[in-house]
C-alpha positions as CSV (number, residue, x, y, z in Angstrom):
1,M,109.1,106.7,84.4
2,Q,109.1,102.9,84.0
3,T,105.9,101.4,85.5
4,I,104.4,98.0,86.4
5,T,100.7,97.4,87.2
6,E,99.5,95.6,90.3
7,T,98.2,92.8,88.0
8,D,101.6,92.3,86.4
9,L,103.4,92.5,89.7
10,V,101.2,89.6,91.0
11,R,102.3,87.6,88.0
12,V,106.0,88.4,88.6
13,A,105.5,87.4,92.2
14,E,104.1,84.0,91.2
15,Y,107.4,83.3,89.4
16,K,109.3,84.5,92.5
17,A,110.9,87.1,90.3
18,I,110.7,90.2,92.6
19,K,114.2,91.2,93.6
20,S,113.4,94.1,95.8
21,I,110.7,96.6,96.8
22,R,111.4,100.2,97.9
23,I,108.6,102.0,99.7
24,E,108.9,105.8,99.7
25,E,106.9,108.3,101.8
26,T,105.7,111.2,99.8
27,H,105.5,114.9,100.9
28,D,101.8,114.4,101.8
29,A,102.5,111.3,104.0
30,H,101.3,108.7,101.5
31,Y,103.4,105.7,100.4
32,R,104.6,104.7,96.9
33,V,106.1,101.4,95.8
34,Y,109.0,100.9,93.5
35,V,110.0,97.4,92.3
36,V,113.0,95.7,90.8
37,T,112.5,92.3,89.2
38,T,115.1,89.6,88.7
39,T,114.7,89.8,84.9
40,E,115.2,93.5,84.6
41,Q,117.6,95.5,86.8
42,K,115.7,98.8,86.5
43,E,113.3,100.2,89.0
44,R,109.6,100.4,88.1
45,T,106.9,102.4,89.7
46,L,103.8,100.5,90.8
47,T,100.6,101.7,89.1
48,T,97.0,100.5,88.7
49,L,95.3,99.3,85.6
50,R,93.0,102.3,85.7
51,D,95.7,104.8,85.7
52,R,99.1,103.6,84.4
53,E,100.6,107.1,84.4
54,S,100.2,107.8,88.1
55,P,101.9,106.0,90.9
56,R,99.7,103.9,93.2
57,E,99.6,105.4,96.7
58,W,98.6,104.2,100.1
59,A,97.6,106.4,102.9
60,S,98.6,103.8,105.6
61,L,101.8,102.0,105.8
62,D,100.0,99.2,107.7
63,T,97.6,98.7,104.8
64,L,100.5,98.7,102.3
65,V,102.3,96.0,104.3
66,K,99.1,93.8,104.4
67,N,98.8,94.3,100.7
68,I,102.4,93.2,100.0
69,R,102.1,90.2,102.3
70,S,98.8,89.0,100.8
71,K,99.5,89.7,97.1
72,Y,103.3,89.2,96.6
73,G,104.5,86.8,99.3
74,V,108.0,86.7,100.5
75,I,110.2,89.6,99.1
76,P,114.0,89.2,99.4
77,H,114.6,92.9,100.1
78,I,112.2,95.7,101.2
79,S,113.4,99.2,102.1
80,L,111.6,102.1,103.5
81,S,112.4,105.8,102.8
82,L,110.7,108.3,105.2
83,N,110.1,111.9,104.4
84,Y,111.7,113.7,107.4
85,E,110.1,117.0,106.4
86,I,106.8,115.8,107.6
87,K,106.1,116.7,111.2
88,G,105.2,113.8,113.5
89,P,102.5,113.9,116.3
90,D,105.1,115.0,118.9
91,A,106.6,117.9,116.8
């Protein structure tokens, strides 16, 4: 698993070098972020400085979006993959 820390991603964003972000819902209804930069064409998993081996997860999509907007600015392409095995409130 190729990773990138939040600190490094902020630095990449300052150079406007984020090509795309993919948000994926996990089996337990959390969200992970995968990033492709303009300098490298491979996908990296977002991690924290404390734990560079485990993906950073958000419990709320709303909180994740606020985080992306405040830290990384305008991203050319963002995609969202939902886990359809999770039952919604109406199921």
